[in-house]
Structures are given as structure tokens and as C-alpha cells.
DSSP file (Angstrom, degrees, kcal/mol; ACC not computed):
  #  RESIDUE AA STRUCTURE BP1 BP2  ACC     N-H-->O    O-->H-N    N-H-->O    O-->H-N    TCO  KAPPA ALPHA  PHI   PSI    X-CA   Y-CA   Z-CA
    1    1 A X              0   0    0      0, 0.0     2,-0.3     0, 0.0    62,-0.0   0.000 360.0 360.0 360.0 133.6  -26.0  -52.8  -31.2
    2    2 A X    >   -     0   0    0      1,-0.1     3,-1.5     0, 0.0     4,-0.2  -0.816 360.0-121.2-112.8 153.8  -23.5  -55.1  -32.7
    3    3 A X  G >  S+     0   0    0     -2,-0.3     3,-1.6     1,-0.3    -1,-0.1   0.822 108.5  62.3 -61.2 -34.1  -20.1  -54.2  -34.2
    4    4 A X  G 3  S+     0   0    0      1,-0.3    -1,-0.3    -3,-0.0     0, 0.0   0.671  98.9  57.5 -70.0 -13.3  -20.9  -55.6  -37.6
    5    5 A X  G <  S+     0   0    0     -3,-1.5     2,-0.4     2,-0.1    -1,-0.3   0.420  87.4 100.5 -91.9   0.6  -23.6  -53.0  -38.0
    6    6 A X    <   -     0   0    0     -3,-1.6     2,-0.1    -4,-0.2    -3,-0.0  -0.726  63.8-142.1 -96.0 133.2  -21.3  -50.0  -37.5
    7    7 A X     >  -     0   0    0     -2,-0.4     4,-3.0     1,-0.1     5,-0.2  -0.434  37.4-102.1 -75.4 163.6  -19.9  -47.8  -40.2
    8    8 A X  H  > S+     0   0    0      1,-0.2     4,-2.1     2,-0.2     5,-0.1   0.895 124.7  47.0 -56.7 -39.9  -16.3  -46.7  -39.7
    9    9 A X  H  > S+     0   0    0      2,-0.2     4,-2.6     1,-0.2    -1,-0.2   0.920 113.4  47.7 -68.0 -42.4  -17.6  -43.2  -38.6
   10   10 A X  H  > S+     0   0    0      2,-0.2     4,-2.4     1,-0.2    -2,-0.2   0.880 111.0  52.2 -65.0 -37.4  -20.2  -44.7  -36.3
   11   11 A X  H  X S+     0   0    0     -4,-3.0     4,-2.2     2,-0.2    -1,-0.2   0.909 110.3  48.1 -63.9 -42.1  -17.6  -47.0  -34.9
   12   12 A X  H  X S+     0   0    0     -4,-2.1     4,-2.4    -5,-0.2    -2,-0.2   0.919 110.9  51.1 -63.3 -43.9  -15.3  -44.0  -34.2
   13   13 A X  H  X S+     0   0    0     -4,-2.6     4,-2.4     1,-0.2    -2,-0.2   0.900 110.0  49.5 -61.4 -41.0  -18.1  -42.1  -32.6
   14   14 A X  H  X S+     0   0    0     -4,-2.4     4,-2.4     1,-0.2    -1,-0.2   0.906 110.4  50.5 -63.7 -41.2  -18.9  -45.0  -30.3
   15   15 A X  H  X S+     0   0    0     -4,-2.2     4,-2.5     1,-0.2    -2,-0.2   0.878 109.3  51.9 -64.7 -37.3  -15.2  -45.3  -29.4
   16   16 A X  H  X S+     0   0    0     -4,-2.4     4,-2.5     2,-0.2     5,-0.2   0.933 109.4  49.6 -63.5 -46.1  -15.1  -41.6  -28.6
   17   17 A X  H  X S+     0   0    0     -4,-2.4     4,-2.4     1,-0.2    -2,-0.2   0.943 113.2  45.7 -57.7 -49.4  -18.2  -41.9  -26.3
   18   18 A X  H  X S+     0   0    0     -4,-2.4     4,-2.0     1,-0.2    -1,-0.2   0.903 112.2  51.7 -62.8 -41.8  -16.6  -44.9  -24.5
   19   19 A X  H  <>S+     0   0    0     -4,-2.5     5,-2.9     2,-0.2     4,-0.3   0.899 110.3  48.1 -63.9 -40.6  -13.3  -43.1  -24.1
   20   20 A X  H ><5S+     0   0    0     -4,-2.5     3,-1.5     3,-0.2    -1,-0.2   0.923 110.7  51.0 -65.7 -43.0  -14.9  -39.9  -22.7
   21   21 A X  H 3<5S+     0   0    0     -4,-2.4    -1,-0.2     1,-0.3    -2,-0.2   0.874 109.7  51.9 -59.3 -36.0  -16.9  -42.1  -20.2
   22   22 A X  T 3<5S-     0   0    0     -4,-2.0    -1,-0.3    -5,-0.2    -2,-0.2   0.460 132.2 -90.8 -82.8  -1.2  -13.6  -43.7  -19.3
   23   23 A X  T < 5S+     0   0    0     -3,-1.5    -3,-0.2    -4,-0.3    -2,-0.1   0.465  75.1 142.5 113.0   1.6  -11.9  -40.3  -18.7
   24   24 A X      < -     0   0    0     -5,-2.9    -1,-0.3    -6,-0.1     2,-0.2  -0.396  45.1-125.9 -72.3 152.9  -10.3  -39.2  -21.9
   25   25 A X     >  -     0   0    0      1,-0.1     4,-2.1    -2,-0.1     5,-0.2  -0.611  18.0-116.2 -94.9 160.2  -10.4  -35.5  -22.8
   26   26 A X  H  > S+     0   0    0     -2,-0.2     4,-2.4     1,-0.2     5,-0.2   0.884 116.8  54.4 -60.5 -38.4  -11.8  -34.1  -26.1
   27   27 A X  H  > S+     0   0    0      2,-0.2     4,-2.1     1,-0.2    -1,-0.2   0.912 107.2  49.2 -62.8 -44.0   -8.3  -32.8  -26.9
   28   28 A X  H  > S+     0   0    0      1,-0.2     4,-2.3     2,-0.2    -1,-0.2   0.915 113.6  46.4 -61.1 -43.0   -6.7  -36.2  -26.5
   29   29 A X  H  X S+     0   0    0     -4,-2.1     4,-2.6     2,-0.2     6,-0.2   0.861 108.4  55.2 -71.1 -35.2   -9.3  -37.8  -28.7
   30   30 A X  H  X>S+     0   0    0     -4,-2.4     5,-1.6     1,-0.2     4,-1.2   0.920 111.6  45.5 -61.0 -43.0   -9.0  -35.1  -31.4
   31   31 A X  H  <5S+     0   0    0     -4,-2.1     3,-0.2     2,-0.2    -2,-0.2   0.923 112.6  50.6 -65.3 -44.5   -5.3  -35.8  -31.5
   32   32 A X  H  <5S+     0   0    0     -4,-2.3    -2,-0.2     1,-0.2    -1,-0.2   0.900 120.6  33.5 -61.3 -42.9   -5.8  -39.6  -31.6
   33   33 A X  H  <5S-     0   0    0     -4,-2.6    -1,-0.2     2,-0.1    -2,-0.2   0.483 105.3-121.8 -96.7  -3.6   -8.4  -39.4  -34.4
   34   34 A X  T  <5S+     0   0    0     -4,-1.2     2,-0.3     1,-0.3    -3,-0.2   0.856  73.0 114.8  68.2  35.1   -6.9  -36.5  -36.3
   35   35 A X  S   <S-     0   0    0     -5,-1.6    -1,-0.3    -6,-0.2    -2,-0.1  -0.831  71.3 -85.9-129.0 169.1  -10.1  -34.4  -36.1
   36   36 A X     >  -     0   0    0     -2,-0.3     4,-1.9     1,-0.1     5,-0.1  -0.305  33.2-116.8 -73.8 159.5  -11.0  -31.1  -34.4
   37   37 A X  H  > S+     0   0    0      1,-0.2     4,-2.8     2,-0.2     5,-0.2   0.850 116.7  58.4 -62.2 -33.5  -12.1  -31.0  -30.8
   38   38 A X  H  > S+     0   0    0      2,-0.2     4,-2.4     1,-0.2    -1,-0.2   0.911 105.3  48.5 -63.8 -41.6  -15.5  -29.6  -32.0
   39   39 A X  H  > S+     0   0    0      2,-0.2     4,-2.4     1,-0.2    -1,-0.2   0.881 111.3  50.7 -65.9 -36.6  -16.0  -32.8  -34.1
   40   40 A X  H  X S+     0   0    0     -4,-1.9     4,-2.7     2,-0.2    -2,-0.2   0.934 110.7  49.0 -63.7 -45.3  -15.1  -34.9  -31.1
   41   41 A X  H  X S+     0   0    0     -4,-2.8     4,-2.4     1,-0.2    -2,-0.2   0.892 111.7  48.9 -62.1 -39.9  -17.6  -33.0  -29.0
   42   42 A X  H  X S+     0   0    0     -4,-2.4     4,-2.3     2,-0.2    -1,-0.2   0.905 111.3  49.4 -66.7 -40.8  -20.3  -33.4  -31.7
   43   43 A X  H  X S+     0   0    0     -4,-2.4     4,-2.2     2,-0.2    -2,-0.2   0.927 112.6  47.7 -62.7 -44.1  -19.6  -37.1  -31.9
   44   44 A X  H  X S+     0   0    0     -4,-2.7     4,-2.6     1,-0.2    -2,-0.2   0.908 110.1  52.6 -62.4 -42.0  -19.8  -37.4  -28.2
   45   45 A X  H  X S+     0   0    0     -4,-2.4     4,-2.1     2,-0.2    -1,-0.2   0.899 108.7  50.4 -62.5 -40.8  -23.1  -35.4  -28.1
   46   46 A X  H  X S+     0   0    0     -4,-2.3     4,-2.0     1,-0.2    -1,-0.2   0.938 113.6  44.3 -62.1 -46.4  -24.6  -37.7  -30.7
   47   47 A X  H  X S+     0   0    0     -4,-2.2     4,-2.4     1,-0.2    -2,-0.2   0.860 110.4  55.2 -68.4 -34.0  -23.7  -40.9  -28.8
   48   48 A X  H  X S+     0   0    0     -4,-2.6     4,-2.3     2,-0.2    -1,-0.2   0.890 106.9  51.3 -64.5 -38.2  -24.8  -39.3  -25.5
   49   49 A X  H  X S+     0   0    0     -4,-2.1     4,-2.4     2,-0.2    -2,-0.2   0.904 109.2  50.6 -62.9 -41.6  -28.2  -38.7  -27.1
   50   50 A X  H  X S+     0   0    0     -4,-2.0     4,-2.3     2,-0.2    -2,-0.2   0.891 109.5  50.8 -63.2 -38.8  -28.3  -42.3  -28.1
   51   51 A X  H  X S+     0   0    0     -4,-2.4     4,-2.6     2,-0.2    -2,-0.2   0.900 108.6  52.0 -64.5 -40.3  -27.5  -43.3  -24.6
   52   52 A X  H  X S+     0   0    0     -4,-2.3     4,-2.6     2,-0.2    -2,-0.2   0.918 109.4  49.5 -61.0 -43.7  -30.3  -41.1  -23.3
   53   53 A X  H  X S+     0   0    0     -4,-2.4     4,-1.5     2,-0.2    -2,-0.2   0.904 110.2  50.9 -62.3 -40.9  -32.7  -42.8  -25.7
   54   54 A X  H  <>S+     0   0    0     -4,-2.3     5,-2.6     1,-0.2    -2,-0.2   0.921 111.2  48.0 -62.4 -43.4  -31.5  -46.2  -24.5
   55   55 A X  H ><5S+     0   0    0     -4,-2.6     3,-2.0     1,-0.2    -2,-0.2   0.912 108.0  54.9 -62.4 -42.2  -32.1  -45.1  -20.9
   56   56 A X  H 3<5S+     0   0    0     -4,-2.6    -1,-0.2     1,-0.3    -2,-0.2   0.816 105.8  53.2 -60.9 -30.8  -35.6  -43.8  -21.8
   57   57 A X  T 3<5S-     0   0    0     -4,-1.5    -1,-0.3    -3,-0.2    -2,-0.2   0.342 129.9 -96.1 -88.4   6.5  -36.4  -47.2  -23.2
   58   58 A X  T < 5S+     0   0    0     -3,-2.0    -3,-0.2     1,-0.3    -2,-0.1   0.455  77.4 140.2  98.8   1.2  -35.3  -48.8  -19.9
   59   59 A X      < -     0   0    0     -5,-2.6    -1,-0.3    -6,-0.2     3,-0.1  -0.419  37.0-163.1 -74.6 153.7  -31.7  -49.8  -20.7
   60   60 A X  S    S+     0   0    0      1,-0.1     7,-2.1    -2,-0.1     2,-0.3   0.481  72.5  41.4-111.9  -9.2  -29.1  -49.4  -18.0
   61   61 A X  E     -A   66   0A   0      5,-0.3     2,-0.3    -7,-0.1     5,-0.2  -0.952  57.3-165.6-137.7 159.6  -26.0  -49.6  -20.3
   62   62 A X  E >  S-A   65   0A   0      3,-2.9     3,-1.5    -2,-0.3   -11,-0.1  -0.975  78.2  -5.6-145.4 127.3  -25.0  -48.3  -23.7
   63   63 A X  T 3  S-     0   0    0     -2,-0.3     3,-0.1     1,-0.3    -1,-0.0   0.837 130.6 -55.1  55.5  36.5  -22.0  -49.6  -25.7
   64   64 A X  T 3  S+     0   0    0      1,-0.2     2,-0.4   -46,-0.0    -1,-0.3   0.560 119.2 101.2  79.6   7.5  -20.9  -51.8  -22.8
   65   65 A X  E <  S-A   62   0A   0     -3,-1.5    -3,-2.9     3,-0.0    -1,-0.2  -0.946  80.0-103.6-123.5 145.2  -20.8  -49.0  -20.3
   66   66 A X  E     -A   61   0A   0     -2,-0.4     2,-0.4    -5,-0.2    -5,-0.3  -0.384  43.6-109.0 -59.8 143.1  -23.3  -48.0  -17.6
   67   67 A X        -     0   0    0     -7,-2.1    -1,-0.1     1,-0.1   -19,-0.0  -0.649  38.6-112.8 -76.7 125.8  -25.2  -44.9  -18.6
   68   68 A X    >   -     0   0    0     -2,-0.4     3,-1.8     1,-0.1    -1,-0.1  -0.227  19.9-119.4 -59.0 149.6  -24.1  -42.0  -16.5
   69   69 A X  T 3  S+     0   0    0      1,-0.3    -1,-0.1     2,-0.2    -2,-0.1   0.782 110.8  60.2 -61.1 -28.9  -26.7  -40.6  -14.1
   70   70 A X  T 3         0   0    0      1,-0.2    -1,-0.3     0, 0.0    -2,-0.1   0.386 360.0 360.0 -85.3   6.6  -26.6  -37.2  -15.7
   71   71 A X    <         0   0    0     -3,-1.8    -1,-0.2   -20,-0.1    -2,-0.2   0.424 360.0 360.0 -92.3 360.0  -27.7  -38.6  -19.1
């Protein structure tokens, strides 16, 4: 996936996924992006599903981060 193919919302969702992997909390990200924690959780869940699909296809990383073992 390349950055030029991302819509602003998809880009934000990708940034949320990476931030959570790096240790940010849903509350911190909700505040940063001005959205509810539930929307942050849904964005993270979508990207986590994409990471799972990438792992299923044999990839070891997603959005520049190793795919967590529990995905």
C-alpha cells in the first residue's frame, strides 16, 4: 500500500493503527483526531482486520510495522 492511494480517512485510520501498535491509547488518539473513542476503536479494528488479511496472505508486516502475533 502506498501513501498516494490513501484517502484522508484511510490515512487517519492507518495512523491510528500504527499509533496503537506503538503504544498510544484510544483516548489519546480520540483527543488528537477530535473523534470519539468508539470511532478510534472501529478504525483500529478495520486496520487490524487488514493486517490479519495481510498475514493470511503470507506478509509479516503491515503499514511498516510487524504484524502482532495475536492478529
